[in-house]
C-alpha positions as CSV (number, residue, x, y, z in Angstrom):
1,M,0.1,0.0,-0.1
2,S,1.3,3.5,-0.6
3,K,2.9,5.4,2.1
4,K,1.5,8.6,0.9
5,Y,-2.1,7.8,1.2
6,N,-3.3,5.1,3.8
7,P,-7.2,4.9,4.0
8,Y,-7.1,2.5,6.7
9,L,-4.7,5.1,8.7
10,G,-7.2,8.1,7.9
11,Q,-10.4,5.9,8.7
12,S,-8.9,4.9,11.9
13,G,-8.3,8.6,12.9
14,H,-12.1,9.3,12.1
15,L,-13.4,6.5,14.4
16,L,-10.7,7.4,17.0
17,V,-12.3,11.0,17.2
18,M,-15.8,9.7,16.9
19,S,-15.4,7.5,19.6
20,E,-14.0,10.2,21.9
21,L,-16.9,12.4,21.1
22,L,-19.4,9.5,21.7
23,Y,-17.5,9.0,25.3
24,R,-17.9,12.8,25.8
25,G,-21.9,12.7,25.3
26,W,-22.1,13.9,21.6
27,N,-24.1,12.2,18.8
28,V,-21.9,11.6,15.9
29,A,-22.8,11.1,12.1
30,I,-20.8,10.6,9.0
31,P,-22.1,12.8,6.1
32,Q,-22.9,10.6,2.9
33,V,-21.1,13.0,0.8
34,D,-17.7,14.4,1.9
35,K,-17.3,17.9,1.2
36,G,-14.6,18.6,3.7
37,E,-16.6,17.6,6.8
38,D,-15.8,14.2,8.0
39,I,-18.1,14.0,11.1
40,F,-21.1,15.9,12.1
41,V,-21.9,16.3,15.9
42,V,-24.9,17.3,17.6
43,E,-26.0,17.4,21.4
44,D,-29.1,15.6,21.5
45,G,-32.3,17.7,22.3
46,K,-30.5,20.9,21.5
47,D,-30.4,22.9,18.1
48,G,-27.1,23.2,16.3
49,I,-24.5,21.1,14.4
50,K,-21.0,21.3,14.4
51,A,-18.6,19.8,11.6
52,I,-15.3,18.1,12.1
53,Q,-12.6,17.6,9.5
54,V,-10.0,15.0,10.9
55,K,-6.4,14.7,9.5
56,T,-4.3,11.8,10.7
57,T,-0.8,11.0,9.9
58,I,2.1,9.1,11.3
59,G,4.8,10.9,13.3
60,K,8.4,10.5,12.3
61,G,11.3,10.8,15.0
62,D,12.2,9.2,18.0
63,K,10.3,9.2,21.4
64,D,11.4,12.6,22.8
65,K,11.0,14.6,19.4
66,F,9.2,14.0,16.4
67,S,7.3,15.6,13.8
68,A,3.9,15.2,11.9
69,G,2.9,16.8,8.4
70,F,-0.6,17.5,7.2
71,N,-1.8,18.5,3.9
72,L,-5.0,20.8,3.9
73,R,-7.4,21.7,1.1
74,S,-7.1,25.6,0.7
75,D,-11.0,25.8,-0.5
76,Q,-12.0,24.8,3.0
77,F,-10.3,28.0,4.4
78,N,-12.9,30.6,2.8
79,A,-15.8,28.0,3.0
80,P,-18.9,29.4,5.3
81,D,-18.6,28.6,8.8
82,N,-22.1,27.1,9.0
83,P,-22.2,24.7,10.8
84,P,-19.0,25.8,12.6
85,L,-16.1,23.5,11.6
86,H,-13.3,22.4,13.9
87,Y,-9.9,20.8,12.8
88,V,-9.0,17.6,14.7
89,F,-5.4,16.6,14.0
90,V,-4.6,12.9,14.8
91,V,-0.9,11.6,15.0
92,R,0.0,7.7,15.5
93,H,3.6,7.8,16.5
94,L,5.6,4.6,17.9
95,D,2.6,2.5,18.1
96,K,0.7,5.0,20.3
97,W,-1.9,7.5,19.5
98,Q,-0.7,11.2,20.4
99,K,-3.0,13.8,22.1
100,F,-5.6,15.5,19.6
101,F,-4.8,18.9,18.3
102,I,-8.0,20.7,18.2
103,I,-9.0,24.1,16.7
104,K,-11.7,26.2,15.0
105,R,-11.5,26.7,11.6
106,S,-11.7,30.5,12.0
107,D,-8.9,30.3,14.6
108,F,-6.7,28.1,12.3
109,V,-7.3,30.6,9.6
110,D,-6.2,33.3,11.5
111,K,-3.2,31.8,13.2
112,F,-1.8,29.4,10.6
113,V,-3.0,30.8,7.2
114,D,-3.2,34.4,7.5
115,N,0.1,34.4,9.5
116,G,1.8,32.3,6.9
117,I,2.5,29.5,9.4
118,A,0.9,27.1,7.1
119,Y,2.7,27.4,3.7
120,S,1.2,26.7,0.4
121,T,2.5,23.8,-1.8
122,S,0.2,24.7,-4.7
123,K,-3.1,26.9,-5.3
124,K,-5.1,24.0,-3.8
125,T,-3.0,22.7,-0.8
126,F,-1.5,24.1,2.2
127,R,1.2,22.2,4.3
128,L,1.4,22.0,7.9
129,V,4.1,20.5,10.0
130,F,4.0,20.3,13.8
131,S,7.0,19.4,16.1
132,Y,6.3,17.6,19.2
133,S,8.8,17.4,22.1
134,K,8.7,16.2,25.8
135,E,7.1,12.8,24.7
136,G,4.2,14.7,22.6
137,E,3.5,17.1,25.7
138,V,4.6,20.4,23.7
139,I,3.8,20.9,20.3
140,K,5.1,23.7,17.9
141,C,4.7,24.9,14.5
142,R,7.3,27.3,13.1
143,K,8.6,27.7,16.9
144,I,5.5,29.0,18.0
145,D,3.8,27.2,20.8
146,F,0.5,25.5,20.3
147,S,0.4,23.3,23.0
148,Y,-2.9,24.8,24.3
149,C,-4.6,23.1,21.4
150,L,-3.7,19.5,22.6
151,N,-6.7,17.8,23.9
152,N,-8.6,21.0,23.7
153,W,-12.1,19.9,24.0
154,V,-13.4,23.2,25.1
155,N,-16.1,23.4,22.2
156,F,-17.0,19.8,22.9
157,N,-17.4,19.6,26.7
158,E,-18.7,16.2,28.1
159,I,-22.6,16.1,28.2
160,T,-24.3,14.2,31.0
161,H,-27.2,12.0,30.0
């Protein structure tokens, strides 16, 4: 199987995120047509849907220091934020899932695209590379610390049923 694209890895990342959201009390659904939203989530009995785009990759490096690269379609950055979209970046490294990197699309565009941290590889694609240290506890992109995004479930608090 091509190392460039592994559908098993991508699907395992989707299911991992869905599992965490279910555990947190959210109802999850997979859209029948993928236009950039991989998962829809809703709080039962409430109005409003949230959308999630999952990106999954394999980290490269050793236990203390490794990196993870992601490609993103640039047409998603200017799409209407209705429903609100959140990116969840998932990394598998040394046979272990790392903490989720979670960020709202509007914050992502502000911090990564508008400030040039994510760089364009073509007119259609942006590349983002995270550097992890201290066994995945610290995450940086172009030397800027984004550790506050690790397991940042603030928009998906646990729901009690």
